[in-house]
C-alpha positions in Angstrom: 158.4 139.3 122.8 160.5 139.7 126.3 163.9 137.3 125.7 163.1 135.8 129.7 159.9 134.9 130.6 159.1 135.2 134.5 157.4 133.5 137.0 154.5 134.0 139.4 155.0 131.4 142.2 151.7 131.5 144.4 152.1 130.4 148.0 148.5 127.9 149.3 148.3 129.0 153.5 144.8 127.3 155.3 143.5 128.2 158.4 142.7 125.2 161.1 140.7 126.5 164.5 141.2 124.5 167.6 140.6 124.2 171.8 143.7 123.7 173.6 143.2 123.2 177.8 145.7 124.1 180.7 145.1 123.7 183.9 147.8 125.9 184.2 147.9 129.4 182.8 146.4 130.7 179.5 150.7 129.9 178.5 150.7 126.8 178.6 147.2 126.2 177.0 148.6 128.1 173.3 152.2 126.1 174.0 150.7 122.8 174.3 148.1 123.6 171.3 150.0 124.5 169.4 152.4 121.8 170.4 149.6 119.1 169.1 148.8 120.8 166.1 152.1 120.8 165.4 152.2 116.8 164.9 150.1 116.9 161.9 150.8 119.7 160.7 153.4 121.1 158.4 154.7 124.8 157.5 153.2 125.8 160.3 153.5 130.3 160.0 151.3 131.7 162.4 148.7 131.7 165.0 146.2 133.9 166.1 144.9 133.9 169.9 140.7 133.7 168.9 139.1 132.9 172.1 140.3 133.0 175.7 138.2 131.9 178.5 138.8 130.5 182.3 137.4 127.7 183.7 135.1 128.3 186.9 134.2 125.6 189.1 133.0 126.1 192.9 133.8 129.0 193.0 137.8 128.9 191.6 139.3 128.7 188.3 139.7 125.1 187.6 141.7 125.0 183.8 142.3 127.6 181.6 141.0 127.3 177.7 142.2 129.2 174.3 140.5 129.3 170.5 143.5 129.6 168.0 143.3 129.7 164.3 146.1 128.3 163.2 148.1 129.2 159.4 149.7 126.8 157.8 151.4 126.5 154.2 149.8 123.3 151.7 153.0 122.2 150.0 
């Protein structure tokens, strides 16, 4: 029998998917999406750009949209 018990700690994470749009750029869409998500999520760890698309009207770019997968630690 061991004199001290070894404890194992586990972290549980959750991944959500959000969509964000900007009239300026893909970077702006990413930043604003993460900023908005941080209003309701704590312990965000990472974000992946899953998809991006340019919105077009009459042959002109009208917006930039990204789909993000955000990982946060469940606490």
